[in-house]
C-alpha positions as CSV (number, residue, x, y, z in Angstrom):
1,M,167.5,192.1,106.4
2,R,169.7,190.1,109.1
3,Q,173.2,188.8,108.0
4,R,174.2,185.4,108.7
5,L,177.1,184.6,109.9
6,L,179.3,182.4,108.1
7,T,181.3,180.0,109.9
8,A,183.8,177.4,108.7
9,P,183.1,173.6,108.6
10,A,183.6,171.1,111.2
11,V,186.9,169.4,110.8
12,R,186.4,165.9,110.7
13,R,188.9,164.0,112.6
14,T,190.2,160.6,111.6
15,P,190.0,158.0,114.1
16,R,193.5,156.9,116.2
17,G,195.2,154.4,114.2
18,A,193.1,155.2,110.8
19,G,196.6,156.4,108.9
20,A,198.5,153.4,109.9
21,L,195.6,151.1,109.0
22,L,195.1,152.9,105.7
23,C,199.0,152.0,104.7
24,V,198.8,148.6,105.5
25,L,195.5,148.5,103.6
26,A,197.3,150.3,100.8
27,L,200.3,147.6,100.9
28,V,198.1,144.8,100.5
29,L,196.2,146.4,97.8
30,A,199.5,146.8,95.7
31,S,200.4,143.3,96.8
32,L,197.3,142.0,95.2
33,R,198.7,144.1,92.2
34,L,202.3,143.6,91.9
35,G,204.9,141.3,92.5
36,T,206.6,140.2,95.5
37,A,210.2,142.2,94.4
38,Q,208.0,145.2,93.9
39,V,205.9,145.0,97.1
40,A,209.6,144.9,99.3
41,A,210.6,147.7,97.4
42,A,207.2,149.6,98.3
43,E,208.0,148.9,101.9
44,A,211.6,150.0,101.6
45,L,210.5,153.1,100.6
46,A,207.7,153.3,103.5
47,N,210.5,153.0,106.1
48,P,213.9,153.7,104.7
49,H,215.8,153.1,108.0
50,P,214.2,149.9,109.5
51,Y,215.8,149.0,112.8
52,A,215.6,145.8,114.9
53,L,214.5,145.6,118.0
54,R,216.5,143.7,120.8
55,L,215.0,142.7,124.3
56,P,216.9,143.8,127.1
57,P,218.9,141.1,129.5
58,N,216.7,139.6,131.7
59,R,217.9,140.3,135.0
60,P,216.3,140.1,138.8
61,L,214.3,143.0,140.2
62,S,215.8,145.1,142.5
63,A,214.8,145.6,146.2
64,M,212.6,148.3,145.5
65,A,211.1,147.0,142.5
66,L,210.5,143.9,144.5
67,L,208.7,146.0,147.6
68,G,206.6,147.5,144.8
69,R,205.1,144.4,143.7
70,R,204.3,143.6,147.2
71,L,202.8,146.7,148.2
72,F,200.8,146.4,144.6
73,H,199.4,143.4,145.8
74,D,199.0,143.8,149.5
75,Q,195.4,144.0,150.6
76,R,195.7,144.8,153.9
77,L,196.7,148.7,152.5
78,S,193.3,149.4,151.6
79,G,190.5,150.7,153.6
80,S,188.5,147.6,154.0
81,G,191.5,145.1,153.8
82,R,189.8,143.3,151.2
83,L,190.8,144.7,147.9
84,A,194.8,145.8,146.6
85,C,195.6,147.7,143.7
86,A,196.3,144.7,141.8
87,S,192.5,143.9,142.0
88,C,191.5,146.4,139.5
89,H,194.6,147.3,137.6
90,D,195.1,143.9,136.6
91,P,199.1,143.6,135.1
92,A,197.4,141.4,132.2
93,H,195.1,143.8,131.1
94,A,197.9,146.8,131.0
95,F,197.1,147.8,134.4
96,G,193.8,148.6,133.3
97,P,190.5,147.3,134.0
98,P,189.5,143.9,132.1
99,G,186.8,144.8,130.2
100,E,188.5,148.3,129.0
101,R,189.0,148.4,125.3
102,A,192.2,150.6,124.2
């Protein structure tokens, strides 16, 4: 009789961001059942040390940054002379392809 090898079951991974989604869903469900004061207390427990984000001061770009911007948009640097880096790596799409999803 042949022996069967026992293997561990495959570990199922949750999709990226599922933990945060479950946290938000739990807070929404809790808000439906609890009063607003209790929801605020639950949110305070979720993040005991909240902090406010501040934008850095808006300063003009340095000469190196301006040169980098010019090179990034310069079509003459490509082999055909028709495409720039910005043609595919669009800043409006987080420097990725327009159809790409995160």
